[in-house]
C-alpha positions as a printed Julia matrix, in Angstrom:
422×3 Matrix{Float64}:
 -20.02   13.78   -8.29
 -16.26   13.96   -8.41
 -13.87   12.13  -10.72
 -11.74   10.12   -8.3
 -10.19    6.69   -7.98
 -10.09    6.29   -4.19
 -11.91    7.54   -1.1
 -10.39    8.43    2.28
 -13.62    7.55    4.13
 -13.69    4.15    2.36
 -10.13    3.47    3.59
 -10.94    4.54    7.16
 -14.08    2.4     7.46
 -12.64   -0.67    5.68
 -10.79   -2.28    8.65
 -13.76   -1.81   11.02
 -16.23   -3.34    8.57
 -13.79   -6.18    7.75
 -13.35   -7.07   11.42
 -17.11   -7.0    12.01
 -17.7    -9.26    9.02
 -15.1   -11.75   10.3
 -16.99  -11.9    13.62
 -20.48  -11.89   12.1
 -19.73  -14.81    9.77
 -18.45  -18.12   11.1
 -16.4   -18.43    7.93
 -15.61  -15.59    5.55
 -13.31  -16.5     2.7
 -12.25  -14.9    -0.58
 -11.28  -17.18   -3.47
  -9.73  -16.3    -6.82
  -7.94  -13.06   -5.94
  -5.32  -13.94   -8.56
  -8.0   -13.46  -11.22
  -8.33   -9.74  -10.51
  -6.68   -7.65  -13.27
  -3.51   -5.72  -12.54
  -3.64   -2.03  -11.74
  -3.88    0.04  -14.89
  -6.36   -2.37  -16.5
  -9.81   -0.78  -16.72
 -12.29   -3.2   -15.22
 -15.9    -3.51  -14.12
 -16.92   -5.91  -11.35
 -20.26   -7.69  -11.75
 -21.88   -9.69   -8.98
 -25.0   -11.63   -8.11
 -27.42   -9.82   -5.79
 -29.21  -11.97   -3.2
 -28.78  -10.3     0.17
 -29.62   -6.59    0.16
 -26.89   -4.2     1.29
 -24.73   -7.09    2.52
 -23.74   -7.93   -1.07
 -21.96   -4.63   -1.87
 -20.33   -4.69    1.58
 -18.88   -8.17    1.0
 -17.79   -7.3    -2.54
 -15.97   -4.2    -1.27
 -14.27   -6.21    1.51
 -13.18   -8.89   -0.96
 -11.81   -6.82   -3.84
  -8.11   -5.86   -3.79
  -9.0    -2.33   -4.94
 -11.7     0.14   -3.94
 -15.0    -0.4    -5.77
 -17.24    2.33   -7.16
 -20.73    0.84   -6.93
 -23.64    1.89   -9.1
 -26.45    2.09   -6.54
 -30.19    2.67   -6.6
 -30.86    6.41   -6.7
 -33.26    6.53   -3.74
 -30.26    5.97   -1.42
 -28.94    9.39   -2.44
 -31.12   11.57   -0.24
 -30.29   15.3    -0.4
 -27.93   16.63    2.24
 -25.73   14.58    4.58
 -26.85   11.2     3.18
 -25.83   12.23   -0.35
 -22.4    13.42    0.81
 -21.85   10.24    2.85
 -22.67    7.71    0.12
 -20.83    9.78   -2.48
 -17.77    9.78   -0.21
 -17.93    5.96   -0.3
 -17.52    5.98   -4.11
 -21.2     5.23   -4.77
 -22.93    6.47   -7.91
 -26.72    6.68   -8.43
 -28.67    4.75  -11.05
 -32.14    6.1   -11.87
 -35.0     3.73  -12.65
 -38.58    4.15  -13.83
 -40.09    4.08  -10.35
 -37.79    6.92   -9.24
 -40.12    9.15  -11.28
 -37.57   11.68  -12.44
 -38.42   13.59  -15.6
 -34.9    13.47  -17.03
 -34.0     9.87  -16.12
 -32.05    9.19  -19.35
 -30.05   12.4   -19.07
 -29.22   11.73  -15.41
 -28.06    8.17  -16.13
 -25.96    9.39  -19.06
 -24.3    11.87  -16.71
 -23.56    9.07  -14.23
 -22.18    6.87  -17.02
 -19.9     9.74  -18.08
 -18.53    9.9   -14.53
 -18.03    6.11  -14.57
 -16.0     6.32  -17.77
 -13.84    9.12  -16.38
 -13.23    7.16  -13.17
 -12.37    4.02  -15.13
  -9.86    6.02  -17.16
  -7.94    7.09  -14.03
  -7.85    3.57  -12.56
 -11.09    3.24  -10.58
 -12.96   -0.09  -10.53
 -16.67    0.32  -11.24
 -19.01   -2.32   -9.79
 -22.66   -3.14  -10.38
 -25.34   -5.8   -10.05
 -26.44   -6.63  -13.62
 -29.63   -8.33  -12.38
 -30.86   -4.87  -11.41
 -32.7    -6.17   -8.31
 -32.18   -8.53   -5.4
 -33.83  -11.68   -4.1
 -33.08  -14.37   -1.51
 -32.7   -17.31   -3.86
 -29.67  -19.07   -5.28
 -30.56  -18.41   -8.88
 -29.34  -15.92  -11.46
 -32.15  -13.63  -12.56
 -32.3   -12.08  -16.08
 -29.54   -9.53  -16.64
 -30.22   -5.93  -17.63
 -28.38   -4.22  -20.48
 -27.03   -1.31  -18.43
 -23.58   -2.91  -18.22
 -23.39   -3.36  -22.01
 -24.39    0.25  -22.59
 -21.71    1.41  -20.13
 -19.03   -0.67  -21.87
 -19.88    0.61  -25.34
 -20.13    4.18  -24.06
 -16.65    3.89  -22.57
 -15.21    2.75  -25.91
 -17.01    5.49  -27.83
 -15.71    8.2   -25.5
 -12.18    6.85  -25.26
 -10.88    4.17  -27.68
  -8.01    3.47  -25.26
 -10.58    1.76  -23.03
 -10.75   -1.15  -25.48
  -8.74   -3.25  -23.0
 -11.59   -3.15  -20.5
 -12.19   -6.36  -18.51
 -15.32   -7.6   -16.79
 -14.68   -9.39  -13.48
 -17.38  -11.83  -12.27
 -17.69  -11.95   -8.48
 -19.99  -14.47   -6.82
 -21.17  -13.86   -3.26
 -22.37  -17.06   -1.62
 -24.16  -17.39    1.76
 -25.26  -20.64    3.37
 -27.84  -18.53    5.23
 -28.99  -15.02    4.38
 -30.04  -13.93    7.86
 -28.24  -15.96   10.52
 -25.43  -14.76   12.75
 -22.33  -16.96   12.33
 -23.39  -18.29    8.96
 -20.83  -18.74    6.17
 -19.98  -16.3     3.39
 -17.66  -17.17    0.51
 -16.79  -14.67   -2.21
 -15.38  -16.13   -5.39
 -13.68  -14.0    -8.05
 -13.88  -15.61  -11.46
 -11.61  -15.29  -14.48
 -11.74  -11.76  -15.89
 -13.44  -11.47  -19.29
 -11.22   -9.44  -21.68
 -13.34   -7.52  -24.17
 -10.75   -6.08  -26.6
 -11.21   -8.73  -29.3
 -14.91   -9.17  -28.61
 -15.67   -5.47  -28.98
 -13.64   -5.25  -32.18
 -15.84   -7.95  -33.71
 -19.17   -6.79  -32.24
 -20.13   -3.16  -32.93
 -22.67   -1.4   -30.74
 -26.09   -2.79  -31.65
 -28.99   -3.97  -29.47
 -28.28   -7.55  -30.56
 -24.61   -7.29  -29.6
 -25.51   -5.7   -26.27
 -27.62   -8.78  -25.56
 -24.8   -11.04  -26.72
 -22.37   -9.28  -24.37
 -24.74   -9.85  -21.46
 -24.8   -13.53  -22.48
 -21.01  -13.65  -21.99
 -21.39  -12.0   -18.61
 -24.03  -14.55  -17.62
 -21.66  -17.41  -18.43
 -18.96  -15.8   -16.3
 -21.28  -15.37  -13.34
 -22.59  -18.93  -13.58
 -19.03  -20.17  -13.05
 -18.81  -18.53   -9.61
 -22.34  -18.8    -8.2
 -25.02  -21.37   -7.57
 -27.75  -21.12  -10.2
 -30.18  -23.8    -9.1
 -32.31  -24.79  -12.06
 -34.92  -25.81  -13.09
 -37.21  -23.77  -10.87
 -39.48  -26.77  -10.27
 -36.59  -28.56   -8.54
 -35.39  -25.5    -6.6
 -36.78  -26.51   -3.16
 -35.05  -29.91   -3.31
 -31.82  -28.54   -4.77
 -31.68  -25.73   -2.22
 -32.41  -28.08    0.68
 -29.65  -30.48   -0.3
 -27.03  -27.83   -1.06
 -27.72  -26.24    2.32
 -27.33  -29.65    3.94
 -23.96  -30.04    2.19
 -22.9   -26.66    3.53
 -23.99  -27.56    7.05
 -21.57  -30.5     6.82
 -18.7   -28.21    5.87
 -18.67  -28.95    2.13
 -16.48  -26.52    0.2
 -17.94  -24.2    -2.4
 -16.19  -26.28   -5.07
 -18.06  -29.37   -3.88
 -21.39  -27.57   -3.84
 -20.8   -26.09   -7.3
 -19.77  -29.53   -8.57
 -22.97  -30.99   -7.2
 -25.02  -28.23   -8.81
 -23.29  -28.74  -12.16
 -23.66  -32.52  -12.15
 -27.25  -32.52  -10.98
 -28.72  -29.4   -12.54
 -26.89  -29.25  -15.85
 -26.28  -32.91  -16.59
 -29.67  -33.8   -15.17
 -30.45  -36.59  -12.72
 -34.27  -36.54  -12.63
 -34.49  -39.82  -10.72
 -32.57  -38.33   -7.81
 -34.72  -35.2    -7.88
 -37.9   -37.25   -7.97
 -36.69  -39.37   -5.05
 -35.47  -36.47   -2.95
 -38.43  -34.1    -3.37
 -40.99  -36.23   -1.45
 -38.38  -37.04    1.18
 -37.65  -33.33    1.73
 -41.39  -32.65    1.8
 -41.91  -35.29    4.51
 -39.22  -33.65    6.65
 -40.82  -30.27    6.1
 -44.23  -31.64    7.13
 -42.65  -32.64   10.46
 -41.04  -29.17   10.76
 -37.58  -30.74   10.56
 -34.69  -28.83    8.99
 -32.24  -31.25    7.41
 -29.4   -28.83    8.21
 -29.53  -30.18   11.78
 -28.33  -33.62   10.68
 -25.0   -35.29   11.4
 -23.43  -32.54   13.46
 -22.29  -35.29   15.82
 -19.48  -35.98   13.35
 -17.97  -32.62   14.23
 -18.01  -33.07   18.0
 -15.67  -35.07   20.18
 -14.06  -35.13   23.61
 -11.84  -32.16   22.76
 -14.9   -30.06   21.9
 -16.44  -30.69   25.33
 -13.16  -29.76   27.05
 -13.03  -26.55   24.99
 -16.61  -25.7    25.97
 -15.83  -26.27   29.64
 -12.71  -24.09   29.57
 -14.31  -21.3    27.54
 -17.51  -21.11   29.6
 -16.44  -18.63   32.35
 -14.63  -16.37   29.89
 -17.55  -16.52   27.46
 -19.95  -15.47   30.24
 -17.8   -12.39   30.86
 -17.78  -11.67   27.13
 -21.57  -11.94   26.96
 -21.87   -9.7    30.02
 -19.82   -6.95   28.34
 -21.41   -7.16   24.9
 -24.91   -8.48   25.63
 -26.7    -5.13   25.9
 -25.62   -3.6    22.55
 -26.09   -6.99   20.82
 -29.6    -7.3    22.29
 -30.48   -3.74   21.3
 -29.24   -4.39   17.75
 -31.29   -7.59   17.54
 -34.45   -5.9    18.81
 -34.09   -2.97   16.41
 -33.73   -5.33   13.47
 -36.59   -7.53   14.68
 -38.93   -4.59   15.21
 -38.04   -2.27   12.34
 -36.57   -4.32    9.49
 -39.41   -6.21    7.83
 -37.66   -7.1     4.56
 -35.6   -10.31    5.07
 -33.25   -9.14    2.29
 -31.85   -6.55    4.68
 -31.85   -8.48    7.97
 -28.19   -9.49    8.04
 -27.08   -6.11    6.69
 -28.61   -4.19    9.56
 -27.63   -6.77   12.18
 -24.02   -6.27   11.19
 -24.36   -2.5    10.7
 -25.89   -1.92   14.12
 -23.2    -4.12   15.61
 -20.48   -1.95   14.0
 -22.02    1.15   15.61
 -23.49    0.05   18.95
 -20.89   -2.41   20.26
 -17.87   -0.05   19.9
 -19.99    2.86   21.17
 -21.16    0.97   24.27
 -17.64   -0.35   24.96
 -16.18    3.16   24.59
 -18.69    4.61   27.08
 -17.79    1.97   29.68
 -14.07    2.56   29.02
 -14.58    6.3    29.51
 -16.38    5.73   32.81
 -13.59    3.42   33.98
 -11.03    6.04   33.01
 -12.84    8.71   35.03
 -13.3     6.51   38.09
  -9.96    4.67   38.0
  -7.15    5.41   35.53
  -6.23    5.11   31.85
  -4.35    1.86   32.59
  -7.59    0.21   33.66
  -9.26    1.66   30.56
  -6.68    0.05   28.27
  -6.98   -3.25   30.17
 -10.76   -3.18   29.79
 -10.59   -2.45   26.06
  -8.12   -5.31   25.52
 -10.21   -7.69   27.66
 -13.45   -6.74   25.89
 -11.94   -7.68   22.5
 -10.47  -11.0    23.7
 -13.57  -11.98   25.68
 -15.82  -11.01   22.77
 -13.92  -13.35   20.44
 -14.07  -16.17   23.01
 -17.82  -15.6    23.4
 -18.29  -15.97   19.64
 -16.23  -19.19   19.53
 -18.2   -20.56   22.48
 -21.43  -19.73   20.63
 -20.22  -21.8    17.64
 -19.35  -24.82   19.76
 -22.51  -24.64   21.84
 -24.67  -24.33   18.7
 -23.03  -27.48   17.32
 -23.8   -29.31   20.59
 -27.45  -28.25   20.44
 -27.71  -29.47   16.86
 -26.2   -32.81   17.84
 -28.75  -33.25   20.61
 -31.56  -32.19   18.27
 -30.47  -34.77   15.73
 -30.42  -37.56   18.35
 -33.89  -36.64   19.52
 -35.31  -36.46   16.0
 -33.78  -39.79   15.01
 -35.43  -41.47   18.0
 -38.8   -39.88   17.18
 -38.78  -40.57   13.41
 -36.67  -43.7    12.8
 -38.39  -44.67    9.52
 -38.03  -41.21    8.03
 -34.36  -41.06    8.98
 -33.78  -44.52    7.57
 -35.09  -43.27    4.23
 -32.78  -40.28    4.55
 -29.72  -42.42    5.32
 -30.5   -44.71    2.37
 -30.81  -41.77    0.01
 -27.72  -40.07    1.42
 -25.67  -43.22    0.82
 -26.31  -42.73   -2.91
 -24.88  -39.25   -2.86
 -21.08  -39.24   -2.82
 -20.63  -35.71   -4.12
 -20.44  -34.28   -0.61
 -16.99  -35.87   -0.32
 -15.8   -34.18   -3.48
């Protein structure tokens, strides 16, 4: 493991992964970039971990500097895999189930590399929860981050100006193509004064993780209590389906979860359960508000071009989908591999066709095909968004005619909730 601040491979892959993410997600937005410390400030990025390998990808795409992620050790297979992930700035973290005899020594060696990289301007990143799970809650934090911080100070007192940067990754759906992903960077936590007043003890390590928890809770949804999670999750997802901003959703979560509105929870839970019993997803509601005459005109005009786009890209997209469906059983990794296979297969397939065209015709036709494939692919994605909205609108109309009483209860309850408007 080398002491380095940047990676050439990271820089080469970045634009391709960024473009794929912009196409995979209907909305990908980074908020709070101004909170990231200036170059020269040693800093460690901490993030929530809800969506497998997609989380580190989105963190890397959203940070203004290259990240050096502490990653589970079983990813570092000997040989080519080790060289590849190491070239992407990744560092292994060994855990009990890795069954290595010298786990503590290995982790200390990795921490030493982290400190050396921090000293030369690298940004270390990690998931303090230590595991992942598809739920919008913050799980208990491990002390590895606190040990790393204190180790850095002990090895080099000049690291006392170290900052911790909370980064919240928020998805309105963990698996779906054209869902929404918002990454929010919170205010950096300066540790110079805190560390001066809190020497390295187990109690102070726990206290430091408490500060980190507060920072993360400012940038993520932490739906509590657990007993109300199904209702809270259902309503926040409904808000997102209506285009509510992350600020509005966080405001709702703060007002409901922290201030406590048990009457609303008690009223909403049976209502949500009744919808679930009818196999109705409340995210399908009210999409008619987003559709008008202009949308139908756009669908009509885009249709022939979208068909051409689907014709060019359908095969690699279908192959990617089938691979994920057949091989990836863990839902935590579904979106990761959908996007990853898309990065590989779609450009590969397009390049093969372009090569054949170049052999049969000329390089001018090859360039024209490559340009057309990009433009038509984007139009196909936009058509998919509009057509999905139309299908949801029709679904809503049908459901409202089938279950008028249930929807009347929903409309009455929704009229009490004004938070969706900010």
